[in-house]
Phi, psi and omega in degrees: 000126191278144171300139177257143180281342179271012174298141175281356175269140178266115187236130177318138177298337183289339180279116184280111182278111172236113186253131175258343183227143178285310187227140174243127177273127179236114185206169177268105192303320187285348177271327193221358189302305182284346179248267184294315182287332175293325179287316182300313177305308176306306186296322180290320175296317182303329181269002173086016180273119190280116188241136174258123177228123185322304191289332183274327200249325187284119185294147183288142184091346184279146176292123192290316184306294186296327181295317175291331177288324176298314179294333179289304175322320186263015177253139180278325180230140173255108173271120175256112177270095177283116178243176182301325183253009179318303198284343178300329180273109174303336180283319176302321176294317181295311180304312185303310173306327169289334177289316179304308176308314184292335175294318179288324187257333181245354179081023174296146172268134174249131170241108179277149179233124181255094180277094178072021182223153171274134178306330183289328171304321179287306186302314192258012181053056182255166172051238181306325176299314177297313174301325178290313186292330171308309182297305184305319184294334173289319187260335187236053189297324186288336188252345188301320189291320187288335179293308178307315176303318181295307184304320173297314181284325179288334182278350178270359181272137183296135185243000000 
């Protein structure tokens, strides 16, 4: 998918836009993989939208971490499905932080979907999100602040 010059994002001129995927799906597998995200992926593929979904696109034998981060960088749009247990996963939060970095550095577009959660719970770390961060603060002190900022920014985008 080619980059559009009418994008509202300001991206440094030195960055060459090369998108290998139209959409990258970020989601908590146990919450939505077989239901909502599965149907969304099928609908996008049916419309000819080249979509990265880890269990469909990730080749067997590939290293998961670097491959997913590269796929995020190569995607024009990131669709983040915030579900009840999204913040429980340190990997989901790391993906989100990388997505937000790509918004700032590559002009990536983020489209949040708030699946059975209130956007303010995501943005303000309430309920299950607050519980998850209490756990993460004990285990991942150094990265929690970047995750918090990413959730605040993504939670402030109209979904």
